[in-house]
Predicted model as a PDB file, atoms N, CA, C, CB and O in Angstrom, pLDDT in the B-factor column:
MODEL        1                                                                  
ATOM      1  N   UNK A   1    -114.637  50.123 103.911  1.00 75.00           N  
ATOM      2  CA  UNK A   1    -114.896  50.659 105.902  1.00 75.00           C  
ATOM      3  C   UNK A   1    -114.739  49.730 106.515  1.00 75.00           C  
ATOM      4  CB  UNK A   1    -116.398  51.190 106.610  1.00 75.00           C  
ATOM      5  O   UNK A   1    -115.651  48.930 106.720  1.00 75.00           O  
ATOM      6  N   UNK A   2    -113.121  49.538 107.130  1.00 80.00           N  
ATOM      7  CA  UNK A   2    -113.336  48.830 108.597  1.00 80.00           C  
ATOM      8  C   UNK A   2    -114.263  48.854 109.841  1.00 80.00           C  
ATOM      9  CB  UNK A   2    -112.423  49.052 109.142  1.00 80.00           C  
ATOM     10  O   UNK A   2    -114.359  49.981 110.326  1.00 80.00           O  
ATOM     11  N   UNK A   3    -114.913  47.961 110.426  1.00 80.00           N  
ATOM     12  CA  UNK A   3    -115.438  47.824 111.673  1.00 80.00           C  
ATOM     13  C   UNK A   3    -115.218  48.567 112.178  1.00 80.00           C  
ATOM     14  CB  UNK A   3    -115.275  47.030 112.317  1.00 80.00           C  
ATOM     15  O   UNK A   3    -116.117  49.406 112.240  1.00 80.00           O  
ATOM     16  N   UNK A   4    -114.075  48.852 112.840  1.00 88.00           N  
ATOM     17  CA  UNK A   4    -113.221  50.010 113.436  1.00 88.00           C  
ATOM     18  C   UNK A   4    -114.088  51.422 113.206  1.00 88.00           C  
ATOM     19  CB  UNK A   4    -111.623  50.091 112.611  1.00 88.00           C  
ATOM     20  O   UNK A   4    -114.958  51.979 113.874  1.00 88.00           O  
ATOM     21  N   UNK A   5    -113.336  51.774 111.758  1.00 91.00           N  
ATOM     22  CA  UNK A   5    -113.525  53.193 111.302  1.00 91.00           C  
ATOM     23  C   UNK A   5    -115.050  53.179 111.251  1.00 91.00           C  
ATOM     24  CB  UNK A   5    -112.762  53.608 109.807  1.00 91.00           C  
ATOM     25  O   UNK A   5    -115.502  54.236 111.692  1.00 91.00           O  
ATOM     26  N   UNK A   6    -115.783  52.504 110.941  1.00 90.00           N  
ATOM     27  CA  UNK A   6    -117.601  52.634 110.765  1.00 90.00           C  
ATOM     28  C   UNK A   6    -117.856  52.573 112.129  1.00 90.00           C  
ATOM     29  CB  UNK A   6    -118.592  51.269 109.843  1.00 90.00           C  
ATOM     30  O   UNK A   6    -118.565  53.515 112.483  1.00 90.00           O  
ATOM     31  N   UNK A   7    -117.562  51.858 112.978  1.00 93.00           N  
ATOM     32  CA  UNK A   7    -118.175  52.553 114.819  1.00 93.00           C  
ATOM     33  C   UNK A   7    -116.885  54.216 115.271  1.00 93.00           C  
ATOM     34  CB  UNK A   7    -117.621  50.504 116.736  1.00 93.00           C  
ATOM     35  O   UNK A   7    -116.771  54.861 116.313  1.00 93.00           O  
ATOM     36  N   UNK A   8    -116.417  54.296 114.386  1.00 95.00           N  
ATOM     37  CA  UNK A   8    -116.061  55.538 115.172  1.00 95.00           C  
ATOM     38  C   UNK A   8    -116.673  56.409 114.594  1.00 95.00           C  
ATOM     39  CB  UNK A   8    -114.711  55.933 115.308  1.00 95.00           C  
ATOM     40  O   UNK A   8    -116.718  57.519 115.125  1.00 95.00           O  
ATOM     41  N   UNK A   9    -117.300  56.197 113.394  1.00 96.00           N  
ATOM     42  CA  UNK A   9    -118.091  57.395 112.464  1.00 96.00           C  
ATOM     43  C   UNK A   9    -119.567  57.288 112.862  1.00 96.00           C  
ATOM     44  CB  UNK A   9    -117.963  57.148 110.640  1.00 96.00           C  
ATOM     45  O   UNK A   9    -120.248  58.311 112.948  1.00 96.00           O  
ATOM     46  N   UNK A  10    -120.198  55.787 113.166  1.00 96.00           N  
ATOM     47  CA  UNK A  10    -121.135  56.110 114.129  1.00 96.00           C  
ATOM     48  C   UNK A  10    -121.433  56.893 115.558  1.00 96.00           C  
ATOM     49  CB  UNK A  10    -121.336  55.258 114.274  1.00 96.00           C  
ATOM     50  O   UNK A  10    -122.402  57.433 116.091  1.00 96.00           O  
ATOM     51  N   UNK A  11    -120.114  56.656 115.854  1.00 97.00           N  
ATOM     52  CA  UNK A  11    -120.021  57.395 117.565  1.00 97.00           C  
ATOM     53  C   UNK A  11    -120.267  58.989 117.317  1.00 97.00           C  
ATOM     54  CB  UNK A  11    -118.138  57.185 118.480  1.00 97.00           C  
ATOM     55  O   UNK A  11    -120.950  59.882 117.818  1.00 97.00           O  
ATOM     56  N   UNK A  12    -119.556  58.876 116.521  1.00 98.00           N  
ATOM     57  CA  UNK A  12    -118.960  60.974 116.274  1.00 98.00           C  
ATOM     58  C   UNK A  12    -120.390  61.242 115.384  1.00 98.00           C  
ATOM     59  CB  UNK A  12    -116.797  61.506 114.773  1.00 98.00           C  
ATOM     60  O   UNK A  12    -120.482  62.469 115.411  1.00 98.00           O  
ATOM     61  N   UNK A  13    -121.517  60.739 114.632  1.00 98.00           N  
ATOM     62  CA  UNK A  13    -122.599  61.323 114.205  1.00 98.00           C  
ATOM     63  C   UNK A  13    -123.162  61.123 115.398  1.00 98.00           C  
ATOM     64  CB  UNK A  13    -123.266  60.870 112.999  1.00 98.00           C  
ATOM     65  O   UNK A  13    -122.674  61.968 116.149  1.00 98.00           O  
ATOM     66  N   UNK A  14    -124.103  60.306 116.109  1.00 98.00           N  
ATOM     67  CA  UNK A  14    -124.411  59.917 117.566  1.00 98.00           C  
ATOM     68  C   UNK A  14    -124.608  60.984 118.142  1.00 98.00           C  
ATOM     69  CB  UNK A  14    -123.443  59.183 118.319  1.00 98.00           C  
ATOM     70  O   UNK A  14    -125.667  61.556 118.402  1.00 98.00           O  
ATOM     71  N   UNK A  15    -122.966  61.415 118.463  1.00 98.00           N  
ATOM     72  CA  UNK A  15    -122.751  62.363 119.781  1.00 98.00           C  
ATOM     73  C   UNK A  15    -123.038  63.961 118.897  1.00 98.00           C  
ATOM     74  CB  UNK A  15    -120.759  62.147 120.650  1.00 98.00           C  
ATOM     75  O   UNK A  15    -123.451  64.965 119.475  1.00 98.00           O  
ATOM     76  N   UNK A  16    -122.724  63.899 117.463  1.00 98.00           N  
ATOM     77  CA  UNK A  16    -123.483  65.782 116.935  1.00 98.00           C  
ATOM     78  C   UNK A  16    -124.791  65.490 116.897  1.00 98.00           C  
ATOM     79  CB  UNK A  16    -123.076  66.624 115.091  1.00 98.00           C  
ATOM     80  O   UNK A  16    -125.464  66.515 117.001  1.00 98.00           O  
ATOM     81  N   UNK A  17    -125.484  64.424 116.781  1.00 98.00           N  
ATOM     82  CA  UNK A  17    -126.998  64.145 116.738  1.00 98.00           C  
ATOM     83  C   UNK A  17    -127.495  64.650 117.703  1.00 98.00           C  
ATOM     84  CB  UNK A  17    -127.445  62.849 116.718  1.00 98.00           C  
ATOM     85  O   UNK A  17    -128.514  65.322 117.539  1.00 98.00           O  
ATOM     86  N   UNK A  18    -126.708  64.422 119.546  1.00 98.00           N  
ATOM     87  CA  UNK A  18    -127.367  64.196 120.621  1.00 98.00           C  
ATOM     88  C   UNK A  18    -126.999  65.924 120.912  1.00 98.00           C  
ATOM     89  CB  UNK A  18    -126.819  62.792 121.690  1.00 98.00           C  
ATOM     90  O   UNK A  18    -127.829  66.451 121.652  1.00 98.00           O  
ATOM     91  N   UNK A  19    -125.758  66.945 120.376  1.00 98.00           N  
ATOM     92  CA  UNK A  19    -125.905  67.767 120.372  1.00 98.00           C  
ATOM     93  C   UNK A  19    -126.849  68.566 119.694  1.00 98.00           C  
ATOM     94  CB  UNK A  19    -125.155  67.859 120.353  1.00 98.00           C  
ATOM     95  O   UNK A  19    -127.231  69.616 120.210  1.00 98.00           O  
ATOM     96  N   UNK A  20    -127.258  68.203 118.626  1.00 98.00           N  
ATOM     97  CA  UNK A  20    -128.265  68.820 118.214  1.00 98.00           C  
ATOM     98  C   UNK A  20    -129.663  68.876 118.701  1.00 98.00           C  
ATOM     99  CB  UNK A  20    -128.270  68.517 117.247  1.00 98.00           C  
ATOM    100  O   UNK A  20    -130.469  69.803 118.620  1.00 98.00           O  
ATOM    101  N   UNK A  21    -129.801  67.565 119.282  1.00 98.00           N  
ATOM    102  CA  UNK A  21    -131.074  67.824 119.554  1.00 98.00           C  
ATOM    103  C   UNK A  21    -131.075  68.720 121.073  1.00 98.00           C  
ATOM    104  CB  UNK A  21    -131.883  66.362 119.552  1.00 98.00           C  
ATOM    105  O   UNK A  21    -131.944  69.538 121.374  1.00 98.00           O  
ATOM    106  N   UNK A  22    -130.034  68.395 121.824  1.00 98.00           N  
ATOM    107  CA  UNK A  22    -129.885  69.494 123.126  1.00 98.00           C  
ATOM    108  C   UNK A  22    -129.995  71.020 122.783  1.00 98.00           C  
ATOM    109  CB  UNK A  22    -128.365  69.348 123.849  1.00 98.00           C  
ATOM    110  O   UNK A  22    -130.563  71.910 123.415  1.00 98.00           O  
ATOM    111  N   UNK A  23    -129.336  71.073 121.676  1.00 98.00           N  
ATOM    112  CA  UNK A  23    -129.880  72.702 121.088  1.00 98.00           C  
ATOM    113  C   UNK A  23    -131.513  73.469 120.638  1.00 98.00           C  
ATOM    114  CB  UNK A  23    -129.141  72.796 119.691  1.00 98.00           C  
ATOM    115  O   UNK A  23    -131.922  74.618 120.806  1.00 98.00           O  
ATOM    116  N   UNK A  24    -132.069  72.417 120.097  1.00 98.00           N  
ATOM    117  CA  UNK A  24    -132.953  72.460 119.473  1.00 98.00           C  
ATOM    118  C   UNK A  24    -133.911  71.944 121.194  1.00 98.00           C  
ATOM    119  CB  UNK A  24    -132.793  71.529 117.899  1.00 98.00           C  
ATOM    120  O   UNK A  24    -134.969  72.573 121.161  1.00 98.00           O  
ATOM    121  N   UNK A  25    -133.870  71.350 122.116  1.00 98.00           N  
ATOM    122  CA  UNK A  25    -134.709  71.808 123.258  1.00 98.00           C  
ATOM    123  C   UNK A  25    -134.289  72.612 123.683  1.00 98.00           C  
ATOM    124  CB  UNK A  25    -134.991  71.145 124.183  1.00 98.00           C  
ATOM    125  O   UNK A  25    -135.256  73.110 124.258  1.00 98.00           O  
ATOM    126  N   UNK A  26    -132.934  73.627 124.009  1.00 98.00           N  
ATOM    127  CA  UNK A  26    -132.498  74.588 124.674  1.00 98.00           C  
ATOM    128  C   UNK A  26    -133.668  75.466 123.705  1.00 98.00           C  
ATOM    129  CB  UNK A  26    -130.735  74.866 124.697  1.00 98.00           C  
ATOM    130  O   UNK A  26    -132.891  75.856 122.834  1.00 98.00           O  
ATOM    131  N   UNK A  27    -134.082  75.638 123.580  1.00 98.00           N  
ATOM    132  CA  UNK A  27    -134.999  76.667 122.414  1.00 98.00           C  
ATOM    133  C   UNK A  27    -136.462  76.564 122.558  1.00 98.00           C  
ATOM    134  CB  UNK A  27    -134.745  76.235 120.741  1.00 98.00           C  
ATOM    135  O   UNK A  27    -137.227  77.461 122.202  1.00 98.00           O  
ATOM    136  N   UNK A  28    -136.880  75.307 123.155  1.00 98.00           N  
ATOM    137  CA  UNK A  28    -138.022  75.286 123.268  1.00 98.00           C  
ATOM    138  C   UNK A  28    -139.022  77.012 124.174  1.00 98.00           C  
ATOM    139  CB  UNK A  28    -138.007  73.804 124.004  1.00 98.00           C  
ATOM    140  O   UNK A  28    -139.681  77.967 123.762  1.00 98.00           O  
ATOM    141  N   UNK A  29    -138.680  76.650 125.107  1.00 98.00           N  
ATOM    142  CA  UNK A  29    -138.836  77.908 125.904  1.00 98.00           C  
ATOM    143  C   UNK A  29    -138.962  79.287 125.177  1.00 98.00           C  
ATOM    144  CB  UNK A  29    -137.683  78.001 126.781  1.00 98.00           C  
ATOM    145  O   UNK A  29    -139.944  80.008 125.352  1.00 98.00           O  
ATOM    146  N   UNK A  30    -137.665  79.705 124.148  1.00 98.00           N  
ATOM    147  CA  UNK A  30    -137.719  80.830 123.635  1.00 98.00           C  
ATOM    148  C   UNK A  30    -139.282  80.734 122.759  1.00 98.00           C  
ATOM    149  CB  UNK A  30    -136.303  81.081 122.790  1.00 98.00           C  
ATOM    150  O   UNK A  30    -140.219  81.528 122.827  1.00 98.00           O  
ATOM    151  N   UNK A  31    -139.189  79.709 122.094  1.00 98.00           N  
ATOM    152  CA  UNK A  31    -140.121  79.601 120.913  1.00 98.00           C  
ATOM    153  C   UNK A  31    -141.316  79.940 121.005  1.00 98.00           C  
ATOM    154  CB  UNK A  31    -140.232  78.484 120.452  1.00 98.00           C  
ATOM    155  O   UNK A  31    -141.836  80.825 120.325  1.00 98.00           O  
ATOM    156  N   UNK A  32    -142.193  78.879 122.352  1.00 98.00           N  
ATOM    157  CA  UNK A  32    -143.162  79.109 122.850  1.00 98.00           C  
ATOM    158  C   UNK A  32    -143.222  80.281 123.627  1.00 98.00           C  
ATOM    159  CB  UNK A  32    -143.443  78.185 123.368  1.00 98.00           C  
ATOM    160  O   UNK A  32    -144.398  80.632 123.725  1.00 98.00           O  
ATOM    161  N   UNK A  33    -142.304  81.180 124.333  1.00 98.00           N  
ATOM    162  CA  UNK A  33    -142.850  82.335 123.906  1.00 98.00           C  
ATOM    163  C   UNK A  33    -143.086  83.430 123.233  1.00 98.00           C  
ATOM    164  CB  UNK A  33    -142.852  82.555 124.217  1.00 98.00           C  
ATOM    165  O   UNK A  33    -143.781  84.370 123.619  1.00 98.00           O  
ATOM    166  N   UNK A  34    -142.500  83.335 122.187  1.00 98.00           N  
ATOM    167  CA  UNK A  34    -142.535  84.386 121.274  1.00 98.00           C  
ATOM    168  C   UNK A  34    -144.269  83.601 120.425  1.00 98.00           C  
ATOM    169  CB  UNK A  34    -140.680  84.501 120.137  1.00 98.00           C  
ATOM    170  O   UNK A  34    -144.568  84.178 119.379  1.00 98.00           O  
ATOM    171  N   UNK A  35    -145.137  82.573 120.805  1.00 98.00           N  
ATOM    172  CA  UNK A  35    -146.166  82.422 119.955  1.00 98.00           C  
ATOM    173  C   UNK A  35    -145.823  81.386 119.821  1.00 98.00           C  
ATOM    174  CB  UNK A  35    -146.434  83.146 118.892  1.00 98.00           C  
ATOM    175  O   UNK A  35    -146.286  80.567 120.615  1.00 98.00           O  
ATOM    176  N   UNK A  36    -145.041  80.993 118.970  1.00 98.00           N  
ATOM    177  CA  UNK A  36    -144.681  79.872 117.804  1.00 98.00           C  
ATOM    178  C   UNK A  36    -145.274  78.311 118.687  1.00 98.00           C  
ATOM    179  CB  UNK A  36    -142.517  79.861 117.378  1.00 98.00           C  
ATOM    180  O   UNK A  36    -145.867  78.425 119.761  1.00 98.00           O  
ATOM    181  N   UNK A  37    -145.041  77.088 118.130  1.00 98.00           N  
ATOM    182  CA  UNK A  37    -145.566  75.743 118.262  1.00 98.00           C  
ATOM    183  C   UNK A  37    -144.373  75.188 118.267  1.00 98.00           C  
ATOM    184  CB  UNK A  37    -146.549  75.185 117.229  1.00 98.00           C  
ATOM    185  O   UNK A  37    -143.552  75.835 117.617  1.00 98.00           O  
ATOM    186  N   UNK A  38    -143.958  74.189 118.781  1.00 98.00           N  
ATOM    187  CA  UNK A  38    -142.663  73.593 119.529  1.00 98.00           C  
ATOM    188  C   UNK A  38    -142.904  71.872 118.872  1.00 98.00           C  
ATOM    189  CB  UNK A  38    -142.776  73.794 121.693  1.00 98.00           C  
ATOM    190  O   UNK A  38    -142.127  70.937 119.065  1.00 98.00           O  
ATOM    191  N   UNK A  39    -144.206  71.824 118.068  1.00 98.00           N  
ATOM    192  CA  UNK A  39    -144.418  70.766 117.632  1.00 98.00           C  
ATOM    193  C   UNK A  39    -143.808  69.823 116.843  1.00 98.00           C  
ATOM    194  CB  UNK A  39    -145.114  70.928 117.318  1.00 98.00           C  
ATOM    195  O   UNK A  39    -143.878  68.594 116.859  1.00 98.00           O  
ATOM    196  N   UNK A  40    -143.010  70.827 115.934  1.00 98.00           N  
ATOM    197  CA  UNK A  40    -142.160  70.045 114.760  1.00 98.00           C  
ATOM    198  C   UNK A  40    -140.971  70.018 115.756  1.00 98.00           C  
ATOM    199  CB  UNK A  40    -141.849  70.922 113.024  1.00 98.00           C  
ATOM    200  O   UNK A  40    -140.608  68.852 115.604  1.00 98.00           O  
ATOM    201  N   UNK A  41    -140.221  70.493 116.576  1.00 98.00           N  
ATOM    202  CA  UNK A  41    -139.021  70.785 116.723  1.00 98.00           C  
ATOM    203  C   UNK A  41    -139.194  69.298 117.613  1.00 98.00           C  
ATOM    204  CB  UNK A  41    -138.524  72.391 117.334  1.00 98.00           C  
ATOM    205  O   UNK A  41    -138.568  68.296 117.270  1.00 98.00           O  
ATOM    206  N   UNK A  42    -140.206  69.304 118.896  1.00 98.00           N  
ATOM    207  CA  UNK A  42    -140.483  67.832 119.194  1.00 98.00           C  
ATOM    208  C   UNK A  42    -140.048  66.873 119.109  1.00 98.00           C  
ATOM    209  CB  UNK A  42    -141.115  67.452 118.881  1.00 98.00           C  
ATOM    210  O   UNK A  42    -139.127  66.293 119.685  1.00 98.00           O  
ATOM    211  N   UNK A  43    -141.132  66.490 117.876  1.00 98.00           N  
ATOM    212  CA  UNK A  43    -141.115  65.200 116.521  1.00 98.00           C  
ATOM    213  C   UNK A  43    -139.259  65.053 116.155  1.00 98.00           C  
ATOM    214  CB  UNK A  43    -142.267  66.010 114.555  1.00 98.00           C  
ATOM    215  O   UNK A  43    -138.618  64.013 116.004  1.00 98.00           O  
ATOM    216  N   UNK A  44    -138.726  66.608 116.089  1.00 98.00           N  
ATOM    217  CA  UNK A  44    -137.166  66.253 115.425  1.00 98.00           C  
ATOM    218  C   UNK A  44    -136.411  65.549 116.646  1.00 98.00           C  
ATOM    219  CB  UNK A  44    -136.163  67.834 114.872  1.00 98.00           C  
ATOM    220  O   UNK A  44    -136.006  64.396 116.503  1.00 98.00           O  
ATOM    221  N   UNK A  45    -136.258  66.106 117.614  1.00 98.00           N  
ATOM    222  CA  UNK A  45    -135.595  65.568 118.594  1.00 98.00           C  
ATOM    223  C   UNK A  45    -136.195  64.147 119.281  1.00 98.00           C  
ATOM    224  CB  UNK A  45    -135.490  66.638 119.516  1.00 98.00           C  
ATOM    225  O   UNK A  45    -135.404  63.368 119.815  1.00 98.00           O  
ATOM    226  N   UNK A  46    -137.674  63.851 119.233  1.00 98.00           N  
ATOM    227  CA  UNK A  46    -138.247  62.528 119.479  1.00 98.00           C  
ATOM    228  C   UNK A  46    -137.103  61.701 118.460  1.00 98.00           C  
ATOM    229  CB  UNK A  46    -140.094  62.400 119.011  1.00 98.00           C  
ATOM    230  O   UNK A  46    -136.175  61.021 118.898  1.00 98.00           O  
ATOM    231  N   UNK A  47    -137.365  61.900 117.197  1.00 98.00           N  
ATOM    232  CA  UNK A  47    -136.570  60.992 116.743  1.00 98.00           C  
ATOM    233  C   UNK A  47    -135.310  60.864 116.649  1.00 98.00           C  
ATOM    234  CB  UNK A  47    -136.815  60.836 115.929  1.00 98.00           C  
ATOM    235  O   UNK A  47    -134.912  59.711 116.485  1.00 98.00           O  
ATOM    236  N   UNK A  48    -134.213  62.040 116.723  1.00 98.00           N  
ATOM    237  CA  UNK A  48    -133.155  61.884 117.408  1.00 98.00           C  
ATOM    238  C   UNK A  48    -132.944  61.376 118.168  1.00 98.00           C  
ATOM    239  CB  UNK A  48    -132.802  62.454 117.680  1.00 98.00           C  
ATOM    240  O   UNK A  48    -132.062  60.547 117.943  1.00 98.00           O  
ATOM    241  N   UNK A  49    -133.368  61.387 119.297  1.00 98.00           N  
ATOM    242  CA  UNK A  49    -133.470  60.210 120.537  1.00 98.00           C  
ATOM    243  C   UNK A  49    -133.383  58.957 120.360  1.00 98.00           C  
ATOM    244  CB  UNK A  49    -134.601  60.166 121.204  1.00 98.00           C  
ATOM    245  O   UNK A  49    -132.497  58.319 120.928  1.00 98.00           O  
ATOM    246  N   UNK A  50    -134.462  58.253 119.376  1.00 98.00           N  
ATOM    247  CA  UNK A  50    -134.387  57.412 118.601  1.00 98.00           C  
ATOM    248  C   UNK A  50    -132.886  56.703 118.481  1.00 98.00           C  
ATOM    249  CB  UNK A  50    -134.894  57.991 117.521  1.00 98.00           C  
ATOM    250  O   UNK A  50    -132.191  56.006 119.220  1.00 98.00           O  
ATOM    251  N   UNK A  51    -132.762  57.304 117.045  1.00 97.00           N  
ATOM    252  CA  UNK A  51    -131.549  56.725 116.563  1.00 97.00           C  
ATOM    253  C   UNK A  51    -130.602  57.104 117.420  1.00 97.00           C  
ATOM    254  CB  UNK A  51    -131.189  57.063 115.240  1.00 97.00           C  
ATOM    255  O   UNK A  51    -129.594  56.939 116.733  1.00 97.00           O  
ATOM    256  N   UNK A  52    -130.156  57.592 118.695  1.00 98.00           N  
ATOM    257  CA  UNK A  52    -129.645  57.628 119.305  1.00 98.00           C  
ATOM    258  C   UNK A  52    -129.295  56.357 120.167  1.00 98.00           C  
ATOM    259  CB  UNK A  52    -130.014  58.468 119.573  1.00 98.00           C  
ATOM    260  O   UNK A  52    -128.238  55.754 120.353  1.00 98.00           O  
ATOM    261  N   UNK A  53    -130.407  56.202 120.558  1.00 98.00           N  
ATOM    262  CA  UNK A  53    -130.368  54.700 121.246  1.00 98.00           C  
ATOM    263  C   UNK A  53    -130.275  53.629 120.173  1.00 98.00           C  
ATOM    264  CB  UNK A  53    -131.766  54.364 122.160  1.00 98.00           C  
ATOM    265  O   UNK A  53    -129.520  52.703 120.473  1.00 98.00           O  
ATOM    266  N   UNK A  54    -130.815  53.553 119.100  1.00 97.00           N  
ATOM    267  CA  UNK A  54    -130.799  52.254 118.335  1.00 97.00           C  
ATOM    268  C   UNK A  54    -129.379  52.279 118.300  1.00 97.00           C  
ATOM    269  CB  UNK A  54    -131.596  52.135 116.845  1.00 97.00           C  
ATOM    270  O   UNK A  54    -128.768  51.297 118.723  1.00 97.00           O  
ATOM    271  N   UNK A  55    -128.477  53.738 117.641  1.00 97.00           N  
ATOM    272  CA  UNK A  55    -126.784  53.567 117.724  1.00 97.00           C  
ATOM    273  C   UNK A  55    -125.980  53.179 118.791  1.00 97.00           C  
ATOM    274  CB  UNK A  55    -126.170  54.692 117.496  1.00 97.00           C  
ATOM    275  O   UNK A  55    -124.953  52.514 118.655  1.00 97.00           O  
ATOM    276  N   UNK A  56    -126.702  53.833 120.519  1.00 97.00           N  
ATOM    277  CA  UNK A  56    -126.016  53.459 121.370  1.00 97.00           C  
ATOM    278  C   UNK A  56    -126.016  51.446 121.385  1.00 97.00           C  
ATOM    279  CB  UNK A  56    -126.623  54.339 122.650  1.00 97.00           C  
ATOM    280  O   UNK A  56    -124.939  50.874 121.554  1.00 97.00           O  
ATOM    281  N   UNK A  57    -126.953  50.856 121.245  1.00 97.00           N  
ATOM    282  CA  UNK A  57    -127.345  49.478 121.479  1.00 97.00           C  
ATOM    283  C   UNK A  57    -126.899  48.629 120.205  1.00 97.00           C  
ATOM    284  CB  UNK A  57    -128.948  49.386 121.749  1.00 97.00           C  
ATOM    285  O   UNK A  57    -126.723  47.411 120.177  1.00 97.00           O  
ATOM    286  N   UNK A  58    -126.791  49.313 119.415  1.00 95.00           N  
ATOM    287  CA  UNK A  58    -125.557  48.806 117.767  1.00 95.00           C  
ATOM    288  C   UNK A  58    -123.972  48.270 118.600  1.00 95.00           C  
ATOM    289  CB  UNK A  58    -124.952  50.929 116.297  1.00 95.00           C  
ATOM    290  O   UNK A  58    -123.481  47.221 119.015  1.00 95.00           O  
ATOM    291  N   UNK A  59    -123.677  49.446 118.528  1.00 95.00           N  
ATOM    292  CA  UNK A  59    -122.350  49.548 119.373  1.00 95.00           C  
ATOM    293  C   UNK A  59    -122.191  48.913 120.283  1.00 95.00           C  
ATOM    294  CB  UNK A  59    -122.049  50.575 119.862  1.00 95.00           C  
ATOM    295  O   UNK A  59    -121.372  48.020 120.068  1.00 95.00           O  
ATOM    296  N   UNK A  60    -122.613  48.921 121.324  1.00 94.00           N  
ATOM    297  CA  UNK A  60    -122.452  48.041 122.160  1.00 94.00           C  
ATOM    298  C   UNK A  60    -122.762  46.076 122.117  1.00 94.00           C  
ATOM    299  CB  UNK A  60    -123.173  48.751 123.003  1.00 94.00           C  
ATOM    300  O   UNK A  60    -122.567  45.166 122.923  1.00 94.00           O  
ATOM    301  N   UNK A  61    -123.351  46.170 120.644  1.00 92.00           N  
ATOM    302  CA  UNK A  61    -123.345  44.763 120.845  1.00 92.00           C  
ATOM    303  C   UNK A  61    -122.164  44.052 119.605  1.00 92.00           C  
ATOM    304  CB  UNK A  61    -125.080  44.205 120.664  1.00 92.00           C  
ATOM    305  O   UNK A  61    -121.929  42.862 119.396  1.00 92.00           O  
ATOM    306  N   UNK A  62    -121.428  45.585 118.762  1.00 87.00           N  
ATOM    307  CA  UNK A  62    -120.477  45.476 118.415  1.00 87.00           C  
ATOM    308  C   UNK A  62    -119.206  45.144 119.097  1.00 87.00           C  
ATOM    309  CB  UNK A  62    -120.514  46.229 117.954  1.00 87.00           C  
ATOM    310  O   UNK A  62    -118.346  44.351 118.714  1.00 87.00           O  
ATOM    311  N   UNK A  63    -119.223  46.035 120.408  1.00 84.00           N  
ATOM    312  CA  UNK A  63    -118.376  46.379 120.982  1.00 84.00           C  
ATOM    313  C   UNK A  63    -117.945  44.339 122.336  1.00 84.00           C  
ATOM    314  CB  UNK A  63    -119.081  48.202 121.670  1.00 84.00           C  
ATOM    315  O   UNK A  63    -116.906  43.786 122.695  1.00 84.00           O  
ATOM    316  N   UNK A  64    -119.422  44.044 122.543  1.00 82.00           N  
ATOM    317  CA  UNK A  64    -119.676  42.951 123.082  1.00 82.00           C  
ATOM    318  C   UNK A  64    -118.969  41.493 121.886  1.00 82.00           C  
ATOM    319  CB  UNK A  64    -121.421  43.073 123.368  1.00 82.00           C  
ATOM    320  O   UNK A  64    -118.378  40.581 122.465  1.00 82.00           O  
ATOM    321  N   UNK A  65    -119.026  41.459 121.200  1.00 80.00           N  
ATOM    322  CA  UNK A  65    -118.751  40.713 120.060  1.00 80.00           C  
ATOM    323  C   UNK A  65    -116.969  40.969 119.719  1.00 80.00           C  
ATOM    324  CB  UNK A  65    -119.877  41.279 118.782  1.00 80.00           C  
ATOM    325  O   UNK A  65    -116.223  40.133 119.208  1.00 80.00           O  
ATOM    326  N   UNK A  66    -116.737  41.836 120.000  1.00 70.00           N  
ATOM    327  CA  UNK A  66    -115.145  41.574 119.748  1.00 70.00           C  
ATOM    328  C   UNK A  66    -114.111  41.384 121.228  1.00 70.00           C  
ATOM    329  CB  UNK A  66    -114.545  43.052 118.822  1.00 70.00           C  
ATOM    330  O   UNK A  66    -112.902  41.184 121.115  1.00 70.00           O  
TER     331      UNK A  66                                                      
ENDMDL                                                                          
END                                                                             
């Protein structure tokens, strides 16, 4: 896979992960209102956001070197 295709794939995966994190967060109130915990959901979103930040940093580094 060439570098531009790899960057494109990382961008697409990052964007889908961000959408997923946003959807999970949108369900916090409903989940709490039903009497359930959101601890696992929060950990999932936190991990997702860390990956998104890492992907952004990596993509910035790649773009600067080109």
